[in-house]
N, C-alpha and C positions, 0 to 999 in steps of 0.2 A: 504494500499499500503506500502510495506517495506521502511525503512529509509536506504537510500544508503550513505554508509560512505567511505571516503578516509582516509587512515592511513598514516600520514607523519612521516616518521622515523620508519625503520623496524629493529632496533636492537632487543635486547632480549625483552625490554618492549613493543616495537611496535609489535613483533610478538605475544606476549601474547594478546595484544588488537586484533589482526587479529583473533586469535583463539576465543576470547570472542564475537566479533562481529558475527562470523559465527555460533556460538552456541546459540545466543540469538534470539528468535522468534520476527519477526517484524523488523530484520535488515538484511542488505545485504551488502556484501563487493564490492565497486566500484572500488577501485584502491589502489595501495601500491606505496609510494614515498620515495626515499632515494637519498641524493646527492652522496653517495658512490656506485659506480657500483658494486664492489665486494660484499658488504653487500646486495644490492638489489638482486643481481642474487643468492645468497646463500639463502637468506630468502625466496625468491619466489620459489626456488626449493624445500626448506624444507616444505613449506606451500602449495605447489601445486597451486600457482598463475599464471596464463597464462600470457605470455609476453605482450599481448595487454593491460594489467590491471597494467603494471609496468612503472614507470616514474621516471626521474632524478630530476625533479623539480616539486614543487607543482603548480606553476603558469602553466606549460604544462598540468598537470593533470587536473586542473580545467577548462582548455581551451578545452580539448578534451572529457571529460567524464561527464556524468551527476551525481551529488550526491547532498545530503541534507546536509551533515555534514562533518567536518573534525576532525579526532582525531590527536592531535599534540603530537607526542612522539619523537621529535628531541632531540638534545642535548639541555641542559637547557639554555644555552645562546643563543640559536636560537629560543626559544619559542615565543618571542614577534614578530619576523618577520613572522613566519608562522601563527600565530593567526591574525595578522593585515591583511595579504593577504587573508585568508580565509574569515574573516569578510567583508572585502572590496568587496569580489566577492559574498557576499550574502549567505554564508554559516554558519551554526551554528557551534559551537567549543566546543570540550571537550579536554582541555589541561592537560597534566601530570604535577604533581608538580615538582619543584616550578612553580607557575604561570608564573613568569618571574624572573629575578635576579635584578629587579630594581622596586621600587614602582611607580615611575613617568610612566614607561612603562605600569605598570599594570592598572593604572588609566586610561591612554589614551585608552587602549583596552575595558575597561568597558564602557567607554564613547561611544565609536564606536559601541559596541554592542547594547548599549541602542538606540543610534541613528537609527541603522539599524533595531532595533526590533528583534534581534537574540538572541537566547540562547547561553549563554557562561558559561560552567561548568568547575570547576577545580576539578581534579581527586584526591582529598585528601581522599584517601580510608580508611586511618587509622581510622578516625572518625566512620567508619561503622563496624569496627571489633567488634566481640561480647563483648569482654572485655570492650572495650570503651562504647559500647552501654548500657551494664549493669551499668557501673559507671554513665553515664548520667541519667539512669532511677532512680537509687537510690539517687542521688543528687536532681533531680527534684521532687521525691516523698517526700523529706525530711528526708529519713532515717537517714542521718548523722547530721541533722540540719545544722546551718550555718557552712560552712567550713572556717577554719582560716589558715591552713597550708596545702601545698601540696609539697610533695617530689617526684621527678621523676628521675629515673636513668636508663641509658642505657649503656650496655658495649658490645663490640664486639671485636674478636681477630683481629689481623693486617690482612688485605687481599688486594688483588688488587682492587683498587677503579675505577669505571668506568672513562674512560678518560674525558668525558665531565663535570664530577664533580671534578676530580683531578686537572684540570686547573683552578678551581675556588678557590679563598682564602675561608677559613672557610669551608672546604670540608664536615665536619660532620654536620655542621648546613644546608647546602643545601642538603646533602644526606638524613639524618634521622631526624634531628633536626626539619626541617620544618613540618615533619608529627607529631612529638610529640607535638609541640607548637600549631599546629592547632586543634589537638585533645583535647588538654587540654582547649583551648579557648572554643571548642565546647561543652564539658561536663560540664564545669563549668558555661557557659552562662554568662561570664563576659568580660569587656574590660579590657585589659592591659593598666595601666596608668604610668608604670615606669619599665626601664630594666637596669641592670648592668650586663654586660657580659665579659668573657675572653676567647679569642680563642688561642690555642696553639698547639705545637707538642713537643713530648718529644724529649730531645737532642740526645738520642741514636736511635730514631725511623727512618724509612725510608719512612713514609708516606708524603703525601702532606701536605702543611700548613693548620693549623686549624683542625688536625684531632681529637682534643679534645676541648670540650667547657664545660664551667660552666656558669650558668646565674641565677640571681635573678629578679623575676617579681612582681610587685605590681598590685593589681587588684583594680577595681573601688569600690568593697565593703569592702575593707580593707585586704583582704586575701593576703597571700604571697606564692609564688611559688619558690622552689629551684630545679633547673633543671641542670642535667649534662648528657653528651653524649660523648663516646669516641670510637675510632676504634683502641685504642692501649692497650686494656686490654689483659689479658692472664690467663691461668688457668682453662678455661671452654671451651676449643677447641671442646670437644666432647658432649657438652650439648647444646640443641636447636641450632644446627647448629652454634655453636660458638658465640651465642647471649645471652644476659641476660637482662631482663626488670623488673624493680620493681617500683611500684606507691604506695604512701601511702597518703590519705586525712584524715586529723584530723578535725572532726566536733564537735559541742557542744554535740551532743547525741551519736555519735559513731566514730570510726576510721575505715577506709576501707583499706585493704591491697590487692594490686594486683600483682601477681607474675606470669607473662606470662599469661596462661589461668586460673589461679586459683585466686578465690576472696574469702577473709574472712572478715566478717563484725564483729567488736568487739564493741558492744553496751555497755554502762556504766553499770557495775554491773551485765553483763551476760556473759555467756560462748560464745566464738567465734562460728560463724556458717558460713558454706560454702554457697556461692551464686551461683546459676545456671546462666550461660551466656545467655541462651536461644539458640534456634536451629539456625544453619546457612543454611537457605533453599537455598540461591543462594550467590554467591560471592559478594564481595564488588564492583567489576568492573561491575557486572550485575545490581547492584543497581544504579550505576551511569549512565548506559546506559538507564535505565528505567526512570531516571529523565530527561534525555536529550529527549527521546522519548515523554514523557508527555508534556514537554515544546514545542516541535514541533507540536504536534498534538491537544494538549488541551490549550496551552498557560499559563500552570502553571509555576511558579517560581521555578526552581531547589533549593533544599536545599543547595547544593554546588555551588552556583552561584558566578559568579566573583566579584560582588560587595561586598558580604560576605567576600570572600578571601582576600580583600583588607586589612581588619584588621589583618590577618594573616601575609601578606606581610609587614605591617607595623611593626609588632612585630619582624620579621626577620631581616628588615632593622635596626631596633633599636638595635638588637644584633650586627649587623656589625659595626655600628656606635660607639656603647659603647665600643666594643673590640678594635677599632681603636683609639678612643679619650680618653679612660680611664675615663668615666664619666657616670652618670645616664642619660638615654634618655627616653623621654616620646613619645611612638609611636603615640599618638594622635596629637601631635605637628608636627612630621613628616607628618603625614596623611594630616593634614589641610593644611600645607605648599605646599605639592605635589598635592593636590587638587586645589589649586590657580594657581600654577606654574608647571604643569606637565612636560613641555618641559625643564625647567631649572633643575628639579629633575632628568630627563633622563641623561642630560649633566654631572651633578655633579657626579653622581655615575657610 
């Protein structure tokens, strides 16, 4: 029997999820939801969704249609509300990144999902991109040896930022930083034990606060990560759709360079060699849907499950706290504190 899905939030990303659900065997679109009537009508017309499957509120949709899961693609600061409602009504959830904008809220949602015995998947799709999968494989196979230094840089030319992210402080962190930090944590397989971050906007820029970020991370095995991301770069407007990405991992045996889709492994005393990323048989979104389906039908634990993503949320919150307070923050201390008092953590942030 097909997994029936309601998509909450049908802006650009929500429309992509509708198309993905329709193209994935074993899935069926049950309904579309958006609080904005104009967005709902425009997206429904473009996607060919009949009026009977369109609703202005998730509560109304869940009360009138039969579905097994909800994909939450609302504005980032409304993720927690939609997730809580869906889980409380007994539906599995796949939520767009960021999981929430608050670690305490994320912990409460994970507890609710576990209490209800429902799958909760966070759509951190970057970790399944071919380049990151290749990096994870090389690290796990020991091709680099012990990794000691990681440098990750992301540049994008100034552009119109989605309104839901533009109204959040630290816009680049919530937009793309959460993707990269999750992917780095995933490929390295280590917990982050310390964060020092600085979030800012260039004085002549016109972007929202926090359009640039720099951060240093210490990992449990002693490795160090130097991360920077900005929406305020220029000079590469016509290259890779105005984006530039570089990742360097320095290990005992070799150094790995990643520049967009190109990977070069430089072993000690040997010529550099290009590394193939492997085939992209299906999209990252299809991989996430298949995780959700296996969780619903076979009871398996999704790789991108909510409890795992709490570590990413702790790192992101540590970046926010460090940038605000001007000091090193241990994400594990934030996590432990929020685990004990999630309601207090929700009120504080």
